[in-house]
C-alpha positions in Angstrom: -53.4 12.6 -1.3 -50.8 12.0 1.3 -50.8 8.7 3.1 -53.3 6.7 1.1 -53.5 4.5 -2.0 -56.6 5.2 -3.9 -57.8 3.5 -7.2 -56.9 5.0 -10.5 -59.9 6.3 -12.4 -59.3 3.8 -15.1 -59.8 0.8 -12.7 -63.1 -0.8 -11.8 -63.2 0.9 -8.4 -62.0 4.3 -9.7 -65.4 5.9 -10.7 -67.0 4.9 -7.4 -64.1 6.5 -5.5 -64.4 9.7 -7.5 -68.1 10.0 -6.8 -67.6 9.5 -3.1 -64.9 12.2 -3.1 -67.2 14.5 -5.0 -69.9 14.0 -2.3 -67.3 14.6 0.5 -66.2 17.8 -1.1 -69.7 19.3 -1.3 -69.9 22.9 -2.1 -67.6 24.2 0.7 -64.0 25.2 0.5 -61.2 22.7 0.4 -57.8 23.4 1.9 -54.7 21.4 0.9 -51.3 21.5 2.4 -48.4 20.1 0.2 -46.4 17.6 2.3 -44.1 16.3 -0.4 -43.5 15.7 -4.1 -43.7 12.2 -5.6 -41.1 10.8 -8.0 -42.9 12.4 -10.9 -42.9 15.8 -9.3 -46.6 15.8 -8.4 -47.7 17.4 -5.2 -48.7 15.1 -2.4 -50.9 16.9 0.0 -53.2 16.6 3.0 -56.6 18.0 2.1 -59.5 19.0 4.3 -63.1 20.0 3.8 -63.7 22.1 6.8 -62.1 20.1 9.7 -62.6 16.8 7.9 -59.5 15.0 6.6 -60.6 13.8 3.1 -58.1 10.9 3.0 -59.4 9.6 6.3 -62.9 9.8 5.0 -62.0 7.9 1.9 -60.3 5.1 3.9 -63.2 4.9 6.3 -65.6 4.4 3.4 -63.4 1.7 1.8 -62.5 3.9 -1.2 -58.8 4.1 -0.4 -56.3 2.2 1.7 -53.9 3.5 4.4 -50.4 3.4 3.0 -48.3 2.9 6.1 -45.0 3.4 4.2 -46.0 7.0 3.8 -48.6 7.7 6.5 -46.9 5.9 9.3 -50.2 4.1 9.9 -52.1 7.4 10.4 -55.3 5.9 8.8 -55.0 2.3 10.0 -57.5 2.8 12.8 -60.3 3.7 10.3 -59.3 1.2 7.6 -62.0 -1.2 6.5 -62.3 -3.8 3.7 -65.2 -3.7 1.4 -66.9 -1.9 -1.4 -66.4 1.9 -1.7 -69.5 3.7 -0.6 
């Protein structure tokens, strides 16, 4: 996801972040807009469930960190330290 650093699934925090993302997705449609490609050629996108920015929700819940180098600080205002929940 564009603008955030989230834990890899293989890390201690990864499974919790995955479960929070699953809950955020729910059963509704998700729309993603590719912003860029990373150095490995993978799509980097902003994704929304309805009008909710999924990256912002992950940062707000402590499951990802704002990555100002790429986001320009877009998620700094909702950033919080703590356990992903």
